[in-house]
N, C-alpha and C positions, 0 to 999 in steps of 0.2 A: 667092255669097257667102252662107255660111248662118249663120244667128242660131242660137245653141245654147241650150237651155232644160233646167236640170236641177233637182233636189232635193239641197240639201245636208243633211248632218245637223248638229246644234247642235256637235258635236266639229269638223267642217270648217269652219263658221263661225268658230269660236274660233281655229282653227289658222292660219287666213287673216288674221285680224285684220279682219275684214269690220265688226263693230260700229263700229271707230274711224274707218271711213271717212266722208267728208262724205254729209250727207243733202241730197236735191233733191226738192221737192214741186211739183206741178203739178194745177190744176182741170182737170175735163172740158174737153177741146179737141182740135183736129186740126191737126197742123203737119208740114211738111216737116223732114227732119234729114240731116245728112251726118256720118259718123265718120272724123275725118282721124287718129284712133287707136283701138286696141282700148278698148271700154268693158266693165266687168264691174259688173254692179248685182243687188242683193238686194232685191226687193219687200216692204216692210213693209206697205203697204195699196194697195188699187186693182186695177183691171184694164186691159189695155192689149190693142190689136192692132196689131201693125206690118206694113205692106205694104211689100214690097222692090219695086224697078224692074221685075223680072221677074215681078211679080203674087202671088208667094207671101205669104200671110199667116200671121203667127205671133203667137198669143195667149199671153200670160202674167199671172199674178196674183199675189197675197199668198202669199208663201213660195217664189217662184221664184227662181233664180239664174240670170241672164241673161248672155251674152256676145255682144258685137255686133263683127263684124269689122272692121277698118281699111278705109276705101274704101267702105263702104256707104252707099248712098242710099237713103230710106225715108221713109214717112210715118207718124207716129206718130197713133193714134186712140185716145185716153184716154176708156175708158168710164166708168171708175170713179177718182175722184181718186186720184194717185198719191204715195206717199212712199217713196223707196228710198234705200239705202246704194249709193253709186256710186264707182268708180275708174278712171282712164284709164291705160293703159300706153304 
């Protein structure tokens, strides 16, 4: 299961309505997480390393648009406090 990290243009962000999505914030921390549905998020602040069950490490930060697949088990390691828009499908 692959985590997709990409950069969106302002036009793409507006077209998808991302700025109307809910906001989630979390301080520096480390925790286990399981995705029971697809999540898309746009990082407004912060830096995170997510480690998947197969040992892959994916790093993302402010300005990145990230898609997490349904069924993914991982560990979130928040290096700098996070603020993000998010949406579950």
